[in-house]
mmCIF file of the N, C-alpha and C atoms, coordinates in Angstrom:
data_MODEL
# 
_entry.id   MODEL 
# 
loop_
_atom_site.group_PDB 
_atom_site.id 
_atom_site.type_symbol 
_atom_site.label_atom_id 
_atom_site.label_alt_id 
_atom_site.label_comp_id 
_atom_site.label_asym_id 
_atom_site.label_entity_id 
_atom_site.label_seq_id 
_atom_site.pdbx_PDB_ins_code 
_atom_site.Cartn_x 
_atom_site.Cartn_y 
_atom_site.Cartn_z 
_atom_site.occupancy 
_atom_site.B_iso_or_equiv 
_atom_site.pdbx_formal_charge 
_atom_site.auth_seq_id 
_atom_site.auth_comp_id 
_atom_site.auth_asym_id 
_atom_site.auth_atom_id 
_atom_site.pdbx_PDB_model_num 
ATOM 1   N N  . ALA A 1 1  ? 5.042  -4.849  4.176   1.00 0.00 ? 1  ALA A N  1 
ATOM 2   C CA . ALA A 1 1  ? 6.607  -5.236  4.549   1.00 0.00 ? 1  ALA A CA 1 
ATOM 3   C C  . ALA A 1 1  ? 7.121  -4.299  3.414   1.00 0.00 ? 1  ALA A C  1 
ATOM 4   N N  . TYR A 1 2  ? 6.275  -4.239  1.742   1.00 0.00 ? 2  TYR A N  1 
ATOM 5   C CA . TYR A 1 2  ? 7.302  -4.359  0.761   1.00 0.00 ? 2  TYR A CA 1 
ATOM 6   C C  . TYR A 1 2  ? 7.104  -2.462  0.841   1.00 0.00 ? 2  TYR A C  1 
ATOM 7   N N  . LEU A 1 3  ? 5.837  -2.138  0.625   1.00 0.00 ? 3  LEU A N  1 
ATOM 8   C CA . LEU A 1 3  ? 5.648  -0.159  0.389   1.00 0.00 ? 3  LEU A CA 1 
ATOM 9   C C  . LEU A 1 3  ? 6.797  0.607   2.238   1.00 0.00 ? 3  LEU A C  1 
ATOM 10  N N  . LYS A 1 4  ? 7.063  -0.345  3.184   1.00 0.00 ? 4  LYS A N  1 
ATOM 11  C CA . LYS A 1 4  ? 7.445  0.052   3.970   1.00 0.00 ? 4  LYS A CA 1 
ATOM 12  C C  . LYS A 1 4  ? 9.227  0.190   3.836   1.00 0.00 ? 4  LYS A C  1 
ATOM 13  N N  . ILE A 1 5  ? 9.543  -0.864  3.214   1.00 0.00 ? 5  ILE A N  1 
ATOM 14  C CA . ILE A 1 5  ? 11.148 -0.441  1.891   1.00 0.00 ? 5  ILE A CA 1 
ATOM 15  C C  . ILE A 1 5  ? 11.006 0.077   0.990   1.00 0.00 ? 5  ILE A C  1 
ATOM 16  N N  . GLY A 1 6  ? 9.859  0.250   1.016   1.00 0.00 ? 6  GLY A N  1 
ATOM 17  C CA . GLY A 1 6  ? 10.120 1.383   -1.063  1.00 0.00 ? 6  GLY A CA 1 
ATOM 18  C C  . GLY A 1 6  ? 9.444  0.945   -2.365  1.00 0.00 ? 6  GLY A C  1 
ATOM 19  N N  . LEU A 1 7  ? 9.321  -0.408  -1.764  1.00 0.00 ? 7  LEU A N  1 
ATOM 20  C CA . LEU A 1 7  ? 8.786  -0.716  -3.593  1.00 0.00 ? 7  LEU A CA 1 
ATOM 21  C C  . LEU A 1 7  ? 7.571  -0.362  -3.728  1.00 0.00 ? 7  LEU A C  1 
ATOM 22  N N  . ASN A 1 8  ? 7.247  -0.103  -5.017  1.00 0.00 ? 8  ASN A N  1 
ATOM 23  C CA . ASN A 1 8  ? 6.114  0.975   -5.696  1.00 0.00 ? 8  ASN A CA 1 
ATOM 24  C C  . ASN A 1 8  ? 5.278  -0.248  -6.150  1.00 0.00 ? 8  ASN A C  1 
ATOM 25  N N  . THR A 1 9  ? 3.954  0.098   -6.337  1.00 0.00 ? 9  THR A N  1 
ATOM 26  C CA . THR A 1 9  ? 3.262  -0.629  -7.300  1.00 0.00 ? 9  THR A CA 1 
ATOM 27  C C  . THR A 1 9  ? 3.700  -1.673  -7.744  1.00 0.00 ? 9  THR A C  1 
ATOM 28  N N  . LYS A 1 10 ? 4.003  -1.019  -9.070  1.00 0.00 ? 10 LYS A N  1 
ATOM 29  C CA . LYS A 1 10 ? 4.322  -2.125  -10.262 1.00 0.00 ? 10 LYS A CA 1 
ATOM 30  C C  . LYS A 1 10 ? 5.123  -2.903  -9.392  1.00 0.00 ? 10 LYS A C  1 
ATOM 31  N N  . GLU A 1 11 ? 5.833  -3.387  -8.743  1.00 0.00 ? 11 GLU A N  1 
ATOM 32  C CA . GLU A 1 11 ? 7.073  -4.110  -8.299  1.00 0.00 ? 11 GLU A CA 1 
ATOM 33  C C  . GLU A 1 11 ? 6.554  -4.359  -7.129  1.00 0.00 ? 11 GLU A C  1 
ATOM 34  N N  . ILE A 1 12 ? 5.317  -4.058  -6.185  1.00 0.00 ? 12 ILE A N  1 
ATOM 35  C CA . ILE A 1 12 ? 5.019  -5.261  -5.463  1.00 0.00 ? 12 ILE A CA 1 
ATOM 36  C C  . ILE A 1 12 ? 3.981  -6.423  -6.372  1.00 0.00 ? 12 ILE A C  1 
ATOM 37  N N  . ALA A 1 13 ? 3.455  -5.802  -7.222  1.00 0.00 ? 13 ALA A N  1 
ATOM 38  C CA . ALA A 1 13 ? 2.133  -6.179  -7.916  1.00 0.00 ? 13 ALA A CA 1 
ATOM 39  C C  . ALA A 1 13 ? 2.913  -8.085  -7.961  1.00 0.00 ? 13 ALA A C  1 
ATOM 40  N N  . GLU A 1 14 ? 4.310  -7.321  -8.844  1.00 0.00 ? 14 GLU A N  1 
ATOM 41  C CA . GLU A 1 14 ? 4.891  -8.023  -9.799  1.00 0.00 ? 14 GLU A CA 1 
ATOM 42  C C  . GLU A 1 14 ? 5.503  -9.426  -8.474  1.00 0.00 ? 14 GLU A C  1 
ATOM 43  N N  . ILE A 1 15 ? 6.120  -9.055  -7.586  1.00 0.00 ? 15 ILE A N  1 
ATOM 44  C CA . ILE A 1 15 ? 7.023  -9.751  -6.668  1.00 0.00 ? 15 ILE A CA 1 
ATOM 45  C C  . ILE A 1 15 ? 5.494  -10.847 -6.047  1.00 0.00 ? 15 ILE A C  1 
ATOM 46  N N  . LEU A 1 16 ? 3.791  -10.380 -6.248  1.00 0.00 ? 16 LEU A N  1 
ATOM 47  C CA . LEU A 1 16 ? 2.962  -11.225 -5.765  1.00 0.00 ? 16 LEU A CA 1 
ATOM 48  C C  . LEU A 1 16 ? 2.263  -11.687 -6.535  1.00 0.00 ? 16 LEU A C  1 
ATOM 49  N N  . ASN A 1 17 ? 2.993  -11.722 -7.784  1.00 0.00 ? 17 ASN A N  1 
ATOM 50  C CA . ASN A 1 17 ? 2.132  -12.359 -9.444  1.00 0.00 ? 17 ASN A CA 1 
ATOM 51  C C  . ASN A 1 17 ? 0.401  -11.787 -9.423  1.00 0.00 ? 17 ASN A C  1 
ATOM 52  N N  . ILE A 1 18 ? 0.614  -10.318 -8.834  1.00 0.00 ? 18 ILE A N  1 
ATOM 53  C CA . ILE A 1 18 ? -0.904 -10.359 -8.997  1.00 0.00 ? 18 ILE A CA 1 
ATOM 54  C C  . ILE A 1 18 ? -1.169 -8.852  -10.151 1.00 0.00 ? 18 ILE A C  1 
ATOM 55  N N  . GLN A 1 19 ? -1.795 -8.436  -10.506 1.00 0.00 ? 19 GLN A N  1 
ATOM 56  C CA . GLN A 1 19 ? -2.413 -6.801  -11.031 1.00 0.00 ? 19 GLN A CA 1 
ATOM 57  C C  . GLN A 1 19 ? -2.177 -6.012  -10.471 1.00 0.00 ? 19 GLN A C  1 
ATOM 58  N N  . PRO A 1 20 ? -1.431 -5.016  -10.970 1.00 0.00 ? 20 PRO A N  1 
ATOM 59  C CA . PRO A 1 20 ? -1.350 -3.316  -10.151 1.00 0.00 ? 20 PRO A CA 1 
ATOM 60  C C  . PRO A 1 20 ? -2.767 -3.188  -9.727  1.00 0.00 ? 20 PRO A C  1 
ATOM 61  N N  . SER A 1 21 ? -4.160 -3.352  -9.939  1.00 0.00 ? 21 SER A N  1 
ATOM 62  C CA . SER A 1 21 ? -5.003 -2.520  -9.731  1.00 0.00 ? 21 SER A CA 1 
ATOM 63  C C  . SER A 1 21 ? -5.366 -3.683  -9.053  1.00 0.00 ? 21 SER A C  1 
ATOM 64  N N  . SER A 1 22 ? -4.891 -4.901  -8.470  1.00 0.00 ? 22 SER A N  1 
ATOM 65  C CA . SER A 1 22 ? -5.980 -5.870  -7.719  1.00 0.00 ? 22 SER A CA 1 
ATOM 66  C C  . SER A 1 22 ? -4.780 -4.909  -6.394  1.00 0.00 ? 22 SER A C  1 
ATOM 67  N N  . PHE A 1 23 ? -3.523 -4.624  -6.075  1.00 0.00 ? 23 PHE A N  1 
ATOM 68  C CA . PHE A 1 23 ? -3.352 -4.499  -5.320  1.00 0.00 ? 23 PHE A CA 1 
ATOM 69  C C  . PHE A 1 23 ? -3.170 -2.934  -4.640  1.00 0.00 ? 23 PHE A C  1 
ATOM 70  N N  . TYR A 1 24 ? -4.225 -1.637  -5.526  1.00 0.00 ? 24 TYR A N  1 
ATOM 71  C CA . TYR A 1 24 ? -4.715 -0.815  -5.461  1.00 0.00 ? 24 TYR A CA 1 
ATOM 72  C C  . TYR A 1 24 ? -5.761 -1.260  -4.897  1.00 0.00 ? 24 TYR A C  1 
ATOM 73  N N  . ILE A 1 25 ? -6.838 -1.758  -4.579  1.00 0.00 ? 25 ILE A N  1 
ATOM 74  C CA . ILE A 1 25 ? -8.239 -2.252  -4.107  1.00 0.00 ? 25 ILE A CA 1 
ATOM 75  C C  . ILE A 1 25 ? -7.082 -2.991  -2.480  1.00 0.00 ? 25 ILE A C  1 
ATOM 76  N N  . SER A 1 26 ? -5.799 -3.692  -2.235  1.00 0.00 ? 26 SER A N  1 
ATOM 77  C CA . SER A 1 26 ? -5.495 -4.396  -1.268  1.00 0.00 ? 26 SER A CA 1 
ATOM 78  C C  . SER A 1 26 ? -4.955 -2.966  -0.718  1.00 0.00 ? 26 SER A C  1 
ATOM 79  N N  . ARG A 1 27 ? -4.801 -2.349  -0.975  1.00 0.00 ? 27 ARG A N  1 
ATOM 80  C CA . ARG A 1 27 ? -3.886 -0.895  0.119   1.00 0.00 ? 27 ARG A CA 1 
ATOM 81  C C  . ARG A 1 27 ? -4.966 -0.234  0.107   1.00 0.00 ? 27 ARG A C  1 
ATOM 82  N N  . SER A 1 28 ? -5.769 0.453   -0.575  1.00 0.00 ? 28 SER A N  1 
ATOM 83  C CA . SER A 1 28 ? -7.133 0.948   0.083   1.00 0.00 ? 28 SER A CA 1 
ATOM 84  C C  . SER A 1 28 ? -8.164 0.287   1.106   1.00 0.00 ? 28 SER A C  1 
ATOM 85  N N  . ARG A 1 29 ? -8.076 -1.217  0.939   1.00 0.00 ? 29 ARG A N  1 
ATOM 86  C CA . ARG A 1 29 ? -8.095 -1.834  1.792   1.00 0.00 ? 29 ARG A CA 1 
ATOM 87  C C  . ARG A 1 29 ? -7.964 -1.291  3.155   1.00 0.00 ? 29 ARG A C  1 
ATOM 88  N N  . LEU A 1 30 ? -6.415 -1.938  3.029   1.00 0.00 ? 30 LEU A N  1 
ATOM 89  C CA . LEU A 1 30 ? -5.726 -1.033  3.846   1.00 0.00 ? 30 LEU A CA 1 
ATOM 90  C C  . LEU A 1 30 ? -5.857 0.104   4.819   1.00 0.00 ? 30 LEU A C  1 
ATOM 91  N N  . ARG A 1 31 ? -6.159 0.656   3.928   1.00 0.00 ? 31 ARG A N  1 
ATOM 92  C CA . ARG A 1 31 ? -5.818 2.539   4.409   1.00 0.00 ? 31 ARG A CA 1 
ATOM 93  C C  . ARG A 1 31 ? -7.862 2.568   5.330   1.00 0.00 ? 31 ARG A C  1 
ATOM 94  N N  . LYS A 1 32 ? -8.461 1.836   5.488   1.00 0.00 ? 32 LYS A N  1 
ATOM 95  C CA . LYS A 1 32 ? -9.516 2.008   5.670   1.00 0.00 ? 32 LYS A CA 1 
ATOM 96  C C  . LYS A 1 32 ? -9.372 0.883   6.920   1.00 0.00 ? 32 LYS A C  1 
ATOM 97  N N  . LYS A 1 33 ? -8.619 0.140   6.855   1.00 0.00 ? 33 LYS A N  1 
ATOM 98  C CA . LYS A 1 33 ? -8.931 -1.107  8.252   1.00 0.00 ? 33 LYS A CA 1 
ATOM 99  C C  . LYS A 1 33 ? -8.308 0.156   9.191   1.00 0.00 ? 33 LYS A C  1 
ATOM 100 N N  . LEU A 1 34 ? -6.805 0.660   8.935   1.00 0.00 ? 34 LEU A N  1 
ATOM 101 C CA . LEU A 1 34 ? -6.070 1.517   9.329   1.00 0.00 ? 34 LEU A CA 1 
ATOM 102 C C  . LEU A 1 34 ? -7.031 3.213   9.543   1.00 0.00 ? 34 LEU A C  1 
ATOM 103 N N  . ASN A 1 35 ? -8.362 3.387   9.569   1.00 0.00 ? 35 ASN A N  1 
ATOM 104 C CA . ASN A 1 35 ? -8.997 4.562   9.538   1.00 0.00 ? 35 ASN A CA 1 
ATOM 105 C C  . ASN A 1 35 ? -7.940 6.138   9.390   1.00 0.00 ? 35 ASN A C  1 
ATOM 106 N N  . LEU A 1 36 ? -7.408 5.941   7.839   1.00 0.00 ? 36 LEU A N  1 
ATOM 107 C CA . LEU A 1 36 ? -6.507 7.198   8.384   1.00 0.00 ? 36 LEU A CA 1 
ATOM 108 C C  . LEU A 1 36 ? -7.249 7.549   6.679   1.00 0.00 ? 36 LEU A C  1 
ATOM 109 N N  . LYS A 1 37 ? -7.539 8.825   7.183   1.00 0.00 ? 37 LYS A N  1 
ATOM 110 C CA . LYS A 1 37 ? -7.746 9.763   6.300   1.00 0.00 ? 37 LYS A CA 1 
ATOM 111 C C  . LYS A 1 37 ? -7.696 10.149  5.492   1.00 0.00 ? 37 LYS A C  1 
ATOM 112 N N  . PRO A 1 38 ? -8.428 10.717  4.241   1.00 0.00 ? 38 PRO A N  1 
ATOM 113 C CA . PRO A 1 38 ? -7.723 11.101  2.233   1.00 0.00 ? 38 PRO A CA 1 
ATOM 114 C C  . PRO A 1 38 ? -6.320 11.244  2.104   1.00 0.00 ? 38 PRO A C  1 
ATOM 115 N N  . GLU A 1 39 ? -6.452 12.925  3.297   1.00 0.00 ? 39 GLU A N  1 
ATOM 116 C CA . GLU A 1 39 ? -5.449 13.743  3.528   1.00 0.00 ? 39 GLU A CA 1 
ATOM 117 C C  . GLU A 1 39 ? -4.009 13.054  3.849   1.00 0.00 ? 39 GLU A C  1 
ATOM 118 N N  . GLU A 1 40 ? -4.005 11.894  5.034   1.00 0.00 ? 40 GLU A N  1 
ATOM 119 C CA . GLU A 1 40 ? -3.368 10.943  5.771   1.00 0.00 ? 40 GLU A CA 1 
ATOM 120 C C  . GLU A 1 40 ? -2.253 9.948   4.642   1.00 0.00 ? 40 GLU A C  1 
ATOM 121 N N  . ASP A 1 41 ? -1.090 9.689   4.624   1.00 0.00 ? 41 ASP A N  1 
ATOM 122 C CA . ASP A 1 41 ? -0.830 9.275   3.373   1.00 0.00 ? 41 ASP A CA 1 
ATOM 123 C C  . ASP A 1 41 ? 0.036  7.745   4.258   1.00 0.00 ? 41 ASP A C  1 
ATOM 124 N N  . LEU A 1 42 ? 0.081  6.744   3.714   1.00 0.00 ? 42 LEU A N  1 
ATOM 125 C CA . LEU A 1 42 ? -0.288 4.802   3.756   1.00 0.00 ? 42 LEU A CA 1 
ATOM 126 C C  . LEU A 1 42 ? 1.444  5.295   4.005   1.00 0.00 ? 42 LEU A C  1 
ATOM 127 N N  . TYR A 1 43 ? 2.643  5.603   2.975   1.00 0.00 ? 43 TYR A N  1 
ATOM 128 C CA . TYR A 1 43 ? 3.206  5.368   3.052   1.00 0.00 ? 43 TYR A CA 1 
ATOM 129 C C  . TYR A 1 43 ? 4.227  5.971   4.139   1.00 0.00 ? 43 TYR A C  1 
ATOM 130 N N  . SER A 1 44 ? 3.895  7.110   4.615   1.00 0.00 ? 44 SER A N  1 
ATOM 131 C CA . SER A 1 44 ? 4.488  7.711   5.861   1.00 0.00 ? 44 SER A CA 1 
ATOM 132 C C  . SER A 1 44 ? 3.889  7.137   6.925   1.00 0.00 ? 44 SER A C  1 
ATOM 133 N N  . PHE A 1 45 ? 2.581  6.652   6.952   1.00 0.00 ? 45 PHE A N  1 
ATOM 134 C CA . PHE A 1 45 ? 1.627  6.011   8.190   1.00 0.00 ? 45 PHE A CA 1 
ATOM 135 C C  . PHE A 1 45 ? 2.855  4.690   8.666   1.00 0.00 ? 45 PHE A C  1 
ATOM 136 N N  . LEU A 1 46 ? 3.228  3.613   7.583   1.00 0.00 ? 46 LEU A N  1 
ATOM 137 C CA . LEU A 1 46 ? 3.723  3.486   7.784   1.00 0.00 ? 46 LEU A CA 1 
ATOM 138 C C  . LEU A 1 46 ? 5.266  3.020   8.201   1.00 0.00 ? 46 LEU A C  1 
ATOM 139 N N  . ASN A 1 47 ? 6.127  3.941   7.814   1.00 0.00 ? 47 ASN A N  1 
ATOM 140 C CA . ASN A 1 47 ? 7.173  4.360   7.933   1.00 0.00 ? 47 ASN A CA 1 
ATOM 141 C C  . ASN A 1 47 ? 7.348  4.458   9.807   1.00 0.00 ? 47 ASN A C  1 
ATOM 142 N N  . GLY A 1 48 ? 6.346  5.293   9.872   1.00 0.00 ? 48 GLY A N  1 
ATOM 143 C CA . GLY A 1 48 ? 6.131  6.078   11.408  1.00 0.00 ? 48 GLY A CA 1 
ATOM 144 C C  . GLY A 1 48 ? 5.514  4.634   12.836  1.00 0.00 ? 48 GLY A C  1 
ATOM 145 N N  . VAL A 1 49 ? 5.842  3.880   12.017  1.00 0.00 ? 49 VAL A N  1 
ATOM 146 C CA . VAL A 1 49 ? 5.199  2.446   12.881  1.00 0.00 ? 49 VAL A CA 1 
ATOM 147 C C  . VAL A 1 49 ? 6.332  1.579   13.485  1.00 0.00 ? 49 VAL A C  1 
# 
C-alpha cells in the first residue's frame, strides 16, 4: 500500500520502524512471490493492480 501511494524506501522504513535494508529484503521477497522478472518494475506492477 505504501509503495502504491508513492512513498520511497526510506519513508516506508521510518513508518514501519524498521531499517531500510529490512525493507529491501521484504521488497525482494514480494517480487519473488509475484514472479516478477528483473526487468519488470514493482512500482509499475502495483500501479496496474
